[in-house]
C-alpha positions as CSV (number, residue, x, y, z in Angstrom):
1,M,86.0,111.6,-41.1
2,L,85.4,109.2,-37.9
3,V,82.0,110.6,-37.7
4,H,81.3,109.7,-41.2
5,T,82.4,106.0,-40.6
6,L,80.2,105.7,-37.6
7,V,77.2,107.0,-39.5
8,Q,77.9,104.4,-42.2
9,R,78.2,101.6,-40.1
10,S,75.1,102.4,-38.1
11,R,73.3,102.6,-41.4
12,R,74.5,99.0,-42.4
13,V,73.6,97.7,-39.0
14,Q,70.2,99.2,-39.3
15,L,69.7,97.6,-42.9
16,L,71.0,94.1,-41.2
17,V,68.3,94.6,-38.6
18,D,65.4,95.5,-40.9
19,A,66.4,92.6,-43.1
20,Q,66.3,90.2,-40.2
21,T,63.3,91.5,-38.9
22,A,61.7,91.2,-42.2
23,D,62.7,87.3,-42.6
24,L,61.4,86.9,-39.1
25,Q,58.0,88.5,-40.1
26,R,57.9,86.6,-43.0
27,S,58.9,83.1,-41.1
28,N,56.1,83.9,-38.7
29,E,53.9,84.8,-41.5
30,R,54.7,81.2,-42.7
31,L,54.3,79.6,-39.4
32,N,50.9,81.3,-38.9
33,A,50.2,79.9,-42.4
34,D,51.5,76.2,-41.3
35,V,49.6,76.4,-38.2
36,A,46.4,77.5,-40.1
37,A,46.7,74.9,-42.6
38,R,47.3,72.4,-39.9
39,K,44.2,73.6,-38.4
40,R,42.4,73.3,-41.3
41,T,43.8,69.7,-42.0
42,E,42.9,68.6,-38.5
43,R,39.3,69.9,-39.3
44,A,39.2,68.4,-42.6
45,L,40.5,64.9,-41.1
46,Q,37.9,65.6,-38.1
47,E,35.1,65.9,-40.9
48,S,36.3,63.1,-42.9
49,E,36.4,60.7,-39.9
50,Q,33.1,61.8,-39.0
51,R,31.7,61.1,-42.3
52,F,33.3,57.8,-42.3
53,R,31.6,56.9,-39.2
54,R,28.4,58.2,-40.5
55,L,28.7,56.0,-43.3
56,L,29.8,53.0,-41.5
57,A,26.5,53.5,-39.3
58,L,24.8,53.8,-42.7
59,S,26.3,50.6,-44.5
60,S,26.6,48.2,-41.3
61,D,25.2,47.6,-38.0
62,W,28.4,48.3,-36.2
63,Y,32.1,49.1,-35.9
64,W,34.9,46.9,-33.9
65,E,38.6,47.3,-33.2
66,Q,41.2,44.6,-32.1
67,D,44.5,44.7,-30.8
68,S,47.8,43.3,-32.1
69,Q,46.7,40.2,-30.0
70,F,43.3,40.1,-32.0
71,R,41.3,40.9,-29.0
72,F,38.3,43.1,-28.9
73,T,38.8,46.7,-27.6
74,N,36.2,48.2,-28.8
75,I,32.5,47.4,-30.4
76,T,29.6,49.6,-31.0
77,A,26.6,49.1,-29.0
78,G,24.7,47.9,-32.3
79,F,26.5,44.3,-32.1
80,F,25.2,43.4,-28.5
81,E,21.6,44.9,-28.9
82,K,20.8,43.1,-32.3
83,G,22.5,40.1,-30.9
84,R,21.1,40.1,-27.3
85,L,24.7,39.6,-26.5
86,T,26.8,40.9,-23.3
87,R,29.8,43.2,-23.7
88,E,31.8,41.3,-21.2
89,N,31.9,38.2,-22.9
90,Y,33.7,40.0,-25.9
91,I,35.7,43.2,-24.8
92,G,39.1,42.0,-23.9
93,R,38.8,38.6,-25.6
94,T,39.4,37.2,-29.3
95,R,36.7,36.3,-31.4
96,W,37.2,32.5,-30.7
97,E,37.4,33.0,-27.1
98,S,33.9,34.4,-27.4
99,N,32.7,31.7,-29.7
100,P,34.9,28.3,-28.8
101,D,33.1,26.5,-31.8
102,M,35.3,28.4,-34.4
103,L,38.2,26.1,-33.5
104,N,36.4,23.0,-34.3
105,T,35.4,24.3,-37.6
106,K,37.2,24.7,-41.1
107,W,35.9,28.3,-41.4
108,G,37.2,29.1,-38.0
109,R,40.6,27.7,-38.5
110,E,40.9,29.4,-41.8
111,H,39.9,32.7,-40.6
112,I,42.7,32.7,-37.4
113,A,45.3,31.9,-39.9
114,R,44.4,34.9,-42.1
115,L,44.5,37.2,-39.2
116,Q,47.9,35.7,-38.1
117,A,49.0,36.4,-41.7
118,R,48.2,40.0,-41.4
119,L,45.7,39.8,-44.1
120,P,42.4,41.6,-44.9
121,F,39.0,39.7,-44.9
122,S,35.4,40.2,-46.3
123,N,31.9,38.8,-45.6
124,L,32.9,36.3,-42.9
125,E,29.8,34.8,-42.1
126,Y,29.0,32.8,-38.6
127,A,26.0,32.1,-36.3
128,I,26.0,32.9,-32.4
129,A,23.1,32.1,-29.9
130,G,22.0,35.4,-28.0
131,N,21.2,35.4,-24.4
132,D,17.6,34.7,-25.3
133,G,18.6,31.4,-27.1
134,V,17.8,32.5,-30.6
135,M,20.8,31.6,-33.1
136,R,21.2,34.6,-35.3
137,W,23.7,35.0,-38.3
138,Y,26.2,37.8,-38.6
139,T,28.5,38.8,-41.3
140,T,31.7,40.8,-40.7
141,S,35.0,42.4,-42.4
142,G,38.0,43.6,-41.3
143,E,41.8,44.9,-42.4
144,P,44.8,45.4,-40.3
145,H,46.3,48.7,-39.3
146,Y,49.5,50.1,-38.6
147,D,51.0,52.9,-36.8
148,A,53.4,55.8,-38.4
149,Q,56.5,53.5,-38.0
150,G,54.7,50.5,-39.7
151,N,54.2,48.6,-36.3
152,F,51.1,46.3,-36.7
153,K,48.5,47.5,-34.3
154,G,45.6,44.8,-34.9
155,Y,42.4,44.8,-36.6
156,R,39.3,47.2,-37.1
157,G,36.2,46.6,-39.3
158,V,32.5,46.7,-39.3
159,G,29.5,43.9,-38.8
160,S,26.2,43.6,-39.7
161,E,23.4,41.1,-38.5
162,I,21.9,38.7,-41.6
163,T,19.6,36.3,-39.7
164,G,16.5,37.3,-42.3
165,R,18.9,36.8,-45.4
166,K,20.2,33.5,-44.2
167,L,16.8,32.3,-43.2
168,A,15.5,33.3,-46.8
169,E,18.6,31.4,-48.3
170,Q,18.0,28.4,-46.1
171,R,14.5,28.4,-47.5
172,I,15.3,28.8,-51.2
173,Q,18.0,25.9,-50.7
174,H,15.1,23.7,-49.1
175,I,12.8,24.7,-51.8
176,A,15.5,23.8,-54.4
177,H,16.1,20.3,-52.7
178,H,12.8,19.2,-51.3
179,D,9.2,18.3,-52.7
180,V,7.0,21.3,-52.1
181,L,4.1,19.3,-51.2
182,T,5.3,16.6,-48.9
183,G,8.8,18.4,-47.6
184,L,10.6,15.1,-48.4
185,P,13.8,15.3,-50.3
186,N,13.2,15.7,-54.2
187,R,14.9,14.1,-57.2
188,M,18.2,16.3,-56.8
189,L,18.9,15.7,-53.1
190,L,17.9,11.9,-53.5
191,Q,20.7,11.7,-55.8
192,D,23.3,13.2,-53.5
193,R,22.0,11.2,-50.6
194,L,22.2,8.1,-52.9
195,S,25.7,8.8,-53.7
196,Q,26.8,9.1,-50.2
197,A,25.3,5.8,-49.2
198,I,26.8,4.0,-52.1
199,A,30.1,5.4,-50.7
200,Y,29.5,4.2,-47.2
201,A,28.6,0.9,-49.0
202,N,31.9,0.7,-50.7
203,R,34.1,1.6,-47.7
204,S,32.4,-0.5,-45.4
205,G,31.4,-3.6,-47.5
206,H,27.9,-3.6,-46.3
207,P,24.9,-3.5,-48.8
208,L,22.2,-1.0,-49.2
209,W,18.9,-1.2,-50.5
210,V,17.0,1.1,-52.7
211,M,13.1,0.4,-52.3
212,L,10.6,2.3,-54.9
213,I,7.4,2.4,-53.3
214,D,4.3,3.2,-55.6
215,L,0.9,3.7,-54.2
216,D,-1.8,1.3,-55.8
217,R,-4.8,2.8,-57.4
218,F,-3.7,6.5,-56.5
219,K,-5.5,7.9,-59.6
220,F,-8.7,6.7,-58.3
221,V,-8.5,8.9,-55.4
222,N,-7.7,12.0,-57.5
223,D,-10.3,11.5,-60.0
224,S,-12.9,10.5,-57.8
225,L,-12.2,13.1,-54.6
226,G,-9.9,15.7,-56.7
227,H,-6.6,16.6,-56.2
228,K,-7.1,18.2,-52.8
229,A,-7.7,14.6,-51.4
230,G,-4.9,13.2,-53.2
231,D,-2.6,15.5,-51.8
232,L,-3.6,15.0,-48.5
233,L,-3.1,11.2,-48.9
234,L,0.5,11.9,-50.3
235,K,1.4,14.1,-47.5
236,T,-0.1,11.2,-45.0
237,V,1.8,8.5,-47.0
238,A,5.0,10.7,-46.7
239,T,4.8,11.0,-42.9
240,R,4.0,7.3,-42.6
241,L,7.0,6.4,-44.7
242,Q,9.2,8.5,-42.8
243,S,8.1,6.9,-39.4
244,S,8.7,3.4,-40.6
245,V,12.1,3.7,-41.3
246,R,15.3,4.9,-39.4
247,E,16.2,8.1,-39.0
248,S,19.5,7.4,-40.9
249,D,17.7,6.4,-44.1
250,T,16.4,8.6,-46.8
251,V,12.9,8.8,-47.9
252,A,12.2,11.1,-51.0
253,R,9.3,11.6,-53.3
254,L,10.3,11.0,-57.0
255,S,7.3,11.9,-58.7
256,G,3.3,11.8,-58.4
257,D,2.5,8.8,-56.4
258,E,6.2,7.1,-56.3
259,F,8.7,7.3,-53.4
260,V,12.0,6.2,-52.9
261,A,13.8,5.0,-49.6
262,V,17.5,4.3,-49.6
263,L,18.4,1.8,-46.7
264,S,21.9,1.6,-45.7
265,E,23.0,-1.8,-43.5
266,Y,25.1,-0.9,-40.5
267,P,27.2,-3.7,-38.3
268,D,24.5,-3.6,-35.8
269,E,21.4,-3.2,-38.0
270,S,21.2,-5.6,-40.9
271,L,18.8,-5.2,-43.6
272,S,15.7,-7.7,-44.0
273,P,12.3,-8.1,-45.5
274,V,11.1,-7.2,-42.3
275,I,11.6,-3.5,-43.0
276,I,9.8,-3.7,-46.4
277,E,6.7,-5.3,-44.5
278,R,6.9,-2.7,-41.9
279,V,6.5,0.0,-44.4
280,M,3.7,-1.8,-46.1
281,K,1.7,-2.2,-43.0
282,A,2.2,1.5,-42.1
283,L,0.6,2.3,-45.6
284,A,-2.4,-0.1,-45.5
285,Q,-3.7,1.7,-42.2
286,P,-6.9,3.6,-43.2
287,V,-6.9,7.4,-44.2
288,M,-9.7,9.5,-43.6
289,L,-10.3,11.7,-47.0
290,E,-13.4,14.1,-47.3
291,G,-15.1,12.2,-44.4
292,K,-14.6,8.7,-45.8
293,E,-12.0,6.0,-44.7
294,F,-9.6,4.9,-47.4
295,F,-7.6,2.1,-47.6
296,V,-4.1,2.2,-49.5
297,T,-1.8,-0.4,-50.5
298,C,1.6,0.0,-52.5
299,S,3.7,-2.1,-54.6
300,I,7.4,-2.1,-54.0
301,G,10.6,-2.9,-55.9
302,V,13.7,-3.5,-54.4
303,A,17.2,-3.2,-55.7
304,V,20.3,-4.4,-53.8
305,Y,23.7,-2.8,-54.1
306,E,26.7,-4.9,-52.8
307,A,29.6,-2.6,-53.7
308,D,29.7,-3.7,-57.2
309,G,30.0,-0.4,-58.9
310,T,26.2,-0.1,-60.3
311,P,25.5,3.7,-60.9
312,A,23.2,5.3,-59.0
313,E,20.7,6.0,-61.8
314,R,20.7,2.2,-62.5
315,L,19.8,1.3,-58.9
316,I,16.4,3.5,-59.1
317,E,15.7,2.0,-62.6
318,H,16.4,-1.5,-61.2
319,A,14.2,-0.8,-58.2
320,D,11.3,0.6,-60.8
321,I,11.8,-2.6,-62.9
322,A,11.2,-4.7,-59.7
323,M,8.0,-2.5,-58.6
324,Y,6.4,-3.3,-62.0
325,S,6.9,-6.9,-61.3
326,A,5.2,-6.5,-57.8
327,K,2.4,-4.8,-60.0
328,K,2.1,-7.6,-62.3
329,Q,1.9,-10.0,-59.2
330,G,-1.4,-8.4,-58.2
331,R,-0.2,-5.2,-56.4
332,N,0.2,-4.7,-52.4
333,C,3.2,-6.7,-52.6
334,F,7.2,-6.5,-53.1
335,Q,9.6,-7.8,-55.4
336,F,13.3,-7.7,-55.6
337,Y,15.2,-6.8,-58.4
338,Q,16.3,-9.9,-60.8
339,P,18.3,-9.4,-64.1
340,A,15.7,-11.8,-65.9
341,M,13.1,-8.9,-65.2
342,N,15.3,-6.5,-67.2
343,E,14.2,-8.3,-70.5
344,E,10.6,-8.1,-69.1
345,A,10.8,-4.5,-68.6
346,Q,12.4,-3.9,-72.3
347,E,9.4,-6.1,-73.8
348,R,6.9,-3.4,-71.8
349,I,8.7,-0.4,-73.3
350,R,8.2,-2.0,-76.7
351,I,4.5,-3.0,-76.1
352,E,3.9,0.5,-74.7
353,S,5.4,2.3,-77.6
354,A,3.4,0.2,-80.0
355,L,0.3,0.6,-77.9
356,R,0.4,4.3,-77.9
357,N,0.1,4.1,-82.0
358,A,-2.3,1.1,-82.4
359,L,-5.5,3.1,-82.2
360,E,-4.4,5.6,-84.8
361,R,-3.3,2.6,-86.8
362,D,-6.5,0.7,-86.6
363,E,-4.8,-2.2,-85.1
364,F,-7.6,-2.9,-82.8
365,V,-10.4,-5.3,-83.2
366,L,-13.3,-6.7,-81.2
367,H,-14.1,-10.6,-80.8
368,Y,-17.4,-11.5,-79.5
369,Q,-18.3,-14.7,-77.3
370,P,-21.9,-15.5,-77.4
371,Q,-24.0,-15.6,-74.5
372,V,-26.4,-18.4,-74.5
373,D,-29.8,-18.7,-72.4
374,L,-29.8,-21.8,-70.9
375,D,-33.7,-22.5,-71.3
376,S,-33.9,-21.9,-74.9
377,G,-30.4,-22.8,-75.9
378,R,-29.9,-19.7,-77.9
379,I,-27.8,-16.8,-78.2
380,V,-29.3,-13.9,-76.4
381,G,-26.2,-11.7,-76.2
382,M,-22.3,-11.5,-76.6
383,E,-19.4,-10.1,-74.7
384,A,-17.2,-7.7,-76.6
385,L,-13.3,-8.6,-76.0
386,L,-10.7,-6.4,-77.2
387,R,-8.1,-8.1,-79.5
388,W,-4.8,-6.2,-80.8
389,Q,-3.5,-7.3,-84.3
390,H,0.2,-6.1,-84.6
391,P,1.7,-6.1,-87.8
392,E,4.9,-7.7,-86.4
393,L,3.8,-8.7,-83.1
394,G,0.7,-10.5,-84.6
395,M,-2.3,-11.1,-82.2
396,V,-1.3,-9.7,-79.1
397,P,-3.0,-11.5,-76.1
398,P,-5.0,-8.9,-73.7
399,A,-2.9,-10.0,-70.8
400,R,0.2,-8.5,-72.2
401,F,-1.3,-5.0,-72.9
402,I,-4.5,-4.3,-70.8
403,G,-2.8,-4.0,-67.6
404,L,-0.1,-1.5,-69.3
405,A,-3.0,0.1,-71.0
406,E,-4.6,0.8,-67.6
407,E,-1.5,2.1,-66.0
408,T,-0.4,4.4,-68.5
409,G,-4.2,5.8,-68.8
410,L,-4.4,4.7,-72.8
411,I,-7.1,2.5,-71.7
412,V,-9.5,5.4,-71.6
413,P,-9.4,6.4,-75.3
414,I,-9.0,2.4,-76.1
415,G,-12.4,2.0,-74.1
416,A,-14.0,4.8,-75.9
417,W,-13.3,3.1,-79.1
418,V,-14.3,-0.4,-77.8
419,L,-17.8,1.1,-76.5
420,R,-18.4,2.7,-79.8
421,T,-17.4,0.2,-81.7
422,A,-19.4,-2.8,-79.9
423,C,-22.5,-0.4,-79.9
424,A,-22.0,0.2,-83.8
425,Q,-21.8,-3.6,-84.5
426,A,-24.8,-4.6,-82.2
427,K,-26.7,-2.1,-84.1
428,T,-25.7,-3.4,-87.5
429,W,-27.0,-6.9,-86.2
430,H,-30.0,-5.4,-85.0
431,E,-30.8,-4.1,-88.4
432,A,-29.9,-7.2,-89.7
433,G,-33.0,-8.9,-87.9
434,Y,-31.3,-10.1,-84.5
435,E,-33.0,-7.1,-82.4
436,G,-33.0,-9.2,-79.2
437,L,-28.9,-9.1,-79.0
438,R,-27.6,-7.1,-76.2
439,V,-23.7,-6.6,-76.2
440,G,-21.8,-6.5,-72.9
441,V,-18.8,-4.1,-72.4
442,N,-16.0,-3.9,-70.1
443,L,-15.5,-1.0,-68.1
444,S,-11.9,-0.4,-66.7
445,A,-11.0,1.5,-63.5
446,R,-9.7,4.4,-65.2
447,Q,-13.0,4.9,-67.3
448,F,-15.1,4.3,-64.2
449,G,-13.2,7.2,-62.4
450,Q,-13.5,9.9,-65.6
451,Q,-16.0,12.4,-64.8
452,N,-17.6,12.6,-68.3
453,L,-18.1,8.7,-68.4
454,V,-22.3,8.9,-68.3
455,A,-22.0,11.6,-71.0
456,S,-19.4,9.5,-73.1
457,I,-21.9,6.2,-73.0
458,A,-24.8,8.7,-73.8
459,T,-22.9,10.1,-76.7
460,A,-21.7,6.6,-78.1
461,L,-25.4,5.2,-77.9
462,A,-26.8,8.5,-79.7
463,E,-24.3,8.2,-82.6
464,T,-24.6,4.6,-83.0
465,G,-28.3,4.4,-82.8
466,L,-28.3,1.6,-80.3
467,P,-31.0,1.2,-77.9
468,A,-29.6,1.7,-74.0
469,S,-31.5,-1.4,-73.1
470,A,-29.3,-3.5,-75.6
471,L,-25.8,-2.2,-73.9
472,E,-24.8,-4.2,-70.9
473,I,-21.9,-2.5,-68.9
474,E,-19.9,-4.6,-67.2
475,L,-17.9,-3.8,-63.7
476,T,-15.5,-5.5,-61.5
477,E,-16.2,-5.2,-57.6
478,S,-13.1,-3.4,-56.8
479,L,-13.9,-0.5,-59.0
480,F,-16.3,1.0,-56.8
481,M,-15.4,-0.2,-53.0
482,N,-13.2,2.6,-52.1
483,D,-16.1,5.0,-52.1
484,V,-19.5,3.2,-52.2
485,T,-21.5,6.5,-51.8
486,Q,-20.0,7.9,-54.9
487,A,-20.3,4.4,-56.7
488,V,-24.0,4.3,-56.0
489,N,-24.6,7.6,-57.3
490,L,-22.6,6.6,-60.5
491,L,-24.2,3.7,-61.1
492,H,-27.9,5.1,-60.6
493,E,-26.6,7.8,-63.3
494,L,-25.8,5.0,-65.5
495,K,-28.9,3.2,-65.0
496,A,-31.0,6.1,-65.9
497,L,-29.6,6.1,-69.4
498,G,-31.4,2.7,-69.5
499,V,-28.4,0.7,-69.6
500,A,-28.0,-2.7,-67.7
501,L,-25.3,-3.2,-65.3
502,A,-23.5,-6.2,-64.5
503,I,-20.9,-7.2,-61.6
504,D,-18.3,-9.2,-63.8
505,D,-16.1,-11.8,-62.1
506,F,-18.3,-11.9,-58.9
507,G,-17.0,-13.5,-55.7
508,T,-13.1,-12.6,-56.4
509,G,-13.3,-9.3,-55.3
510,Y,-14.6,-7.8,-52.0
511,S,-17.8,-10.2,-52.1
512,S,-20.0,-8.0,-50.0
513,F,-23.5,-9.5,-50.5
514,S,-24.8,-6.3,-48.5
515,Y,-24.2,-3.7,-51.1
516,L,-25.9,-5.7,-54.0
517,R,-29.0,-4.3,-52.1
518,N,-28.0,-0.7,-52.7
519,F,-26.3,-1.1,-56.1
520,P,-28.9,-0.8,-59.2
521,I,-27.3,-4.0,-60.5
522,D,-29.1,-6.3,-63.1
523,V,-26.6,-9.5,-63.8
524,L,-23.9,-11.2,-61.7
525,K,-21.3,-13.0,-63.5
526,I,-20.0,-16.3,-61.7
527,D,-16.1,-16.0,-62.2
528,R,-14.8,-18.9,-64.4
529,S,-12.4,-20.1,-61.2
530,F,-15.6,-21.4,-59.6
531,V,-17.3,-22.7,-62.6
532,S,-14.1,-24.7,-63.3
533,D,-14.5,-27.3,-60.5
534,I,-18.4,-27.4,-59.7
535,A,-18.4,-31.0,-60.9
536,T,-15.7,-32.2,-58.5
537,D,-15.1,-29.7,-55.7
538,A,-18.0,-29.7,-53.2
539,D,-16.7,-26.0,-52.1
540,D,-16.8,-24.3,-55.4
541,A,-20.2,-26.2,-56.1
542,A,-21.8,-24.7,-52.7
543,I,-20.4,-21.1,-53.7
544,V,-22.1,-21.2,-57.2
545,V,-25.4,-22.3,-56.0
546,S,-25.4,-19.6,-52.9
547,I,-24.5,-17.1,-55.6
548,I,-27.6,-18.1,-57.9
549,A,-29.8,-18.1,-55.3
550,L,-28.7,-14.9,-54.0
551,A,-29.0,-13.2,-57.2
552,H,-32.7,-14.7,-57.9
553,N,-33.7,-13.5,-54.4
554,L,-32.2,-10.2,-55.6
555,Q,-34.1,-10.2,-58.8
556,L,-30.8,-10.5,-60.6
557,R,-30.1,-12.5,-63.8
558,V,-26.9,-14.9,-63.8
559,I,-24.5,-15.6,-66.2
560,A,-21.8,-18.2,-65.7
561,E,-18.3,-17.6,-67.3
562,G,-15.9,-20.1,-68.7
563,V,-18.0,-23.0,-69.0
564,E,-15.9,-25.6,-70.8
565,S,-17.8,-29.1,-70.3
566,E,-21.1,-30.7,-70.4
567,E,-20.8,-31.6,-66.7
568,Q,-20.5,-27.8,-65.9
569,L,-23.6,-27.1,-68.1
570,E,-25.5,-29.4,-66.5
571,F,-24.8,-28.6,-63.0
572,L,-25.7,-24.9,-64.1
573,R,-29.1,-26.0,-65.6
574,R,-30.0,-28.3,-62.4
575,H,-29.5,-25.1,-60.1
576,G,-31.4,-22.4,-62.4
577,C,-28.5,-20.5,-63.7
578,D,-29.8,-18.1,-66.2
579,E,-27.1,-17.8,-68.9
580,M,-23.6,-19.3,-69.9
581,Q,-20.7,-18.2,-72.0
582,G,-17.6,-20.5,-72.5
583,Y,-15.7,-22.3,-75.1
584,Y,-18.5,-25.4,-74.8
585,F,-20.5,-23.4,-76.8
586,S,-18.2,-21.2,-78.4
587,R,-14.8,-19.2,-78.1
588,P,-14.5,-15.5,-78.8
589,V,-14.7,-14.9,-82.4
590,A,-14.3,-12.1,-84.9
591,P,-17.7,-10.3,-86.3
592,P,-18.1,-12.5,-89.5
593,E,-17.8,-15.7,-87.6
594,F,-20.2,-14.6,-84.8
595,E,-22.7,-13.6,-87.7
596,Q,-22.2,-16.8,-89.0
597,L,-23.6,-18.4,-85.5
598,L,-26.4,-16.2,-86.0
599,H,-27.3,-17.2,-89.5
600,E,-26.8,-20.9,-88.7
601,G,-29.2,-20.5,-85.5
602,K,-26.5,-22.4,-83.6
603,Q,-27.8,-23.4,-79.9
604,L,-26.9,-25.5,-76.9
605,D,-28.3,-29.3,-76.9
606,G,-31.2,-29.7,-74.7
607,G,-32.5,-26.3,-75.0
608,Q,-36.0,-25.2,-76.4
609,P,-35.7,-24.6,-80.2
610,A,-36.5,-20.8,-80.9
611,L,-35.4,-18.5,-83.4
612,L,-33.6,-15.5,-82.5
613,R,-34.4,-13.5,-85.8
614,A,-37.5,-11.6,-85.6
């Protein structure tokens, strides 16, 4: 019985040992599995970290870490290599200790505040000068990291060099706000600078000036020498404008040949007309274009702002109005804006608007002033003079629209109409039996600069059938003084057509007698300003006598303009003047009235009777 009991107990012990052994085996197996899983996890983590670092290397230039005091503990080598920077200046230091300028900037202070708030940041852009002295741009992103217990350990992140991108952005920004040709601020940047200047004027109580500078006869350079020469002139003007004002002033290119200068007054620097005169003097210096010396003048309008709330746009508009007033004064001068000028500007706008439609509406007419031979006393020719018969404005005087037509370029189609109409009218009178008549037509500066000028005159003669010898082209001296060589060539081309060439208003322009020997001129027309006082002013009388003698020595015909009295007429006769025109004989008249003069055979008293009719 005892033996049996011991056997049973031994079996139970063995079963218990077997069960515990099995449990230990299962626990060991689970432990081995856990160890294997942990090793797999560790390997996965290692592989993941390696992949992360490889991705960082691909997506950025370097990786960095900071401690809880924001001091760099690690920066990979790319940062120092690309930036030409020294590791000792960064490891163990904060970003702002390495770059002290951060503390004085808004972006730097905001970045420090973000770190102190334990917030992530991205695309922080900043510039650092390398050991080679080159300023480079960088971008960096980072995020805070914590240990397993949630304690803040510092920051880690990545960075890249972006100097190429920043330079490209700066170039794009510059192009967006600057004129491509001259490099000056454009209209967009000008508005910003002007707004800042106005704000300063309001705070300080000091005035500011807005100057609008327009080059005189710039189109002549473009038309005669081409746009390459015109561009060179504009760049030269831009440089001279900048050098003639202070560094604190803004010079901008508004459009074409128009520039704007914004001048602020400071406590120790008052504004005065001396500044404007300095600008004009700087621009008046000769410019070499295509191997030739050109002289450029300008007309300047000035608008003064005195903290009165005038909008920026109005200041430029007022300066523009004043500039046009300077143009009307004869160019190469300056004018300050006055409220009364606004009425003139409105009138100009009305006239320009109506002028653009005048040709289509057939509102232009030609009047003709007789030119009379002083020996025979008979009519030998006429000058065609443009008149504008507006349905509402009435007969608009040439002084009100010729200058505007010249500025806007409308004078070119208008001048072409004048030429064709005058030639056609002269041909009609030839066919009526007055074959000896010639007609004089004025040529504007814009027309003289047209490349197809000679061809257009030839076409007008061919279409109307008027002999070239019956056409006299009248030019002013100033038309061809900027480029004498080109003018000589053009005048010879005109002369080759068979037309006569006359210098109008002689003595009032450059008055260089020497060029008359080189130009194929046929006629000198003495300006009325000399003729008006020849009977009472010894100087004017001497000038007229000299012009007549000079012309005859050069085998040129002389016509005196503006003859209004018998005393003037007799003086001209005594000194051998060839022809005259003026109110003493007849004012400019419409074609029917001129034709009546021809039919009546009207002539000067004292001349030798002669019939004009063939």
